[in-house]
C-alpha positions, 0 to 999 in steps of 0.5 A: 356547594358540596363536592361529590366524591364516589368511592369504588369497590377498590377504595379508589375515590373519584371526584365528580367535579374534576373528573379524576381520582383523588387521595385522602390527603386531597379530601383532607385539604379540601375540608381544611379549606372549608369545602364540604364533601360528600362521599358515596359508595358507587355501588350502593349509593350509601353515604360513606362520608363519616367513614371516609373522614375517619379514614383521613384522621387515621391516615394522618395519625399513622403518618404522625401528622395528626393534631388530634390528642388521644384525649379527644379521640377517647372523648369521640369514642365515649360520646360518639353515640351520645353526640349522634343522639344529641344531634338528632334531638337538636334537628327534631327540636328545630323541626318542631319549632318550624312546624309550630311557627307555621301553625301559629301563622295559620291560625290568623289566616283561618280566623280571617277566612272565617270572618270573610265568610261571615262578612260575605253572608251578611253582605248577601243578607243586606243586599237581599234586604235592600232589594226587598226595600227597593221593590216596596216589599218588607225584608224577608224573615232571613234578613230580619233574623240576621239584623236581630242577631247582629244587634244581640252580638253588639250588646 
């Protein structure tokens, strides 16, 4: 479950789950313990989670508590845009795979429906032919044509 935090204009952070204001340290502790958080701007409803988590890192850096090396921070700055593009491409690839799998599952269904339609049509023709035979009439031209067509498809 994602914990929803609202950020107010005053930069105060309000935890909607516990109905109280929280600090960046509390958010950091939740994230470290595996809790997902989502921070939204109260006025605009804009997702500001990334900015808030960046603030957490900055505050810990100022306090000397960060365990993130300068090298990693350089990499984040250098590859931030590339990482974002890569993530978008990864999501798009996943969506493409799901759509293709759905399409692949639909093809046999379409084939089965087409076969059922042909079978219904053939059954109607056979029933008509049987009715004609029971009444002592010659089968209709439609029934004879269907019988001839079936023989041709078997050959």
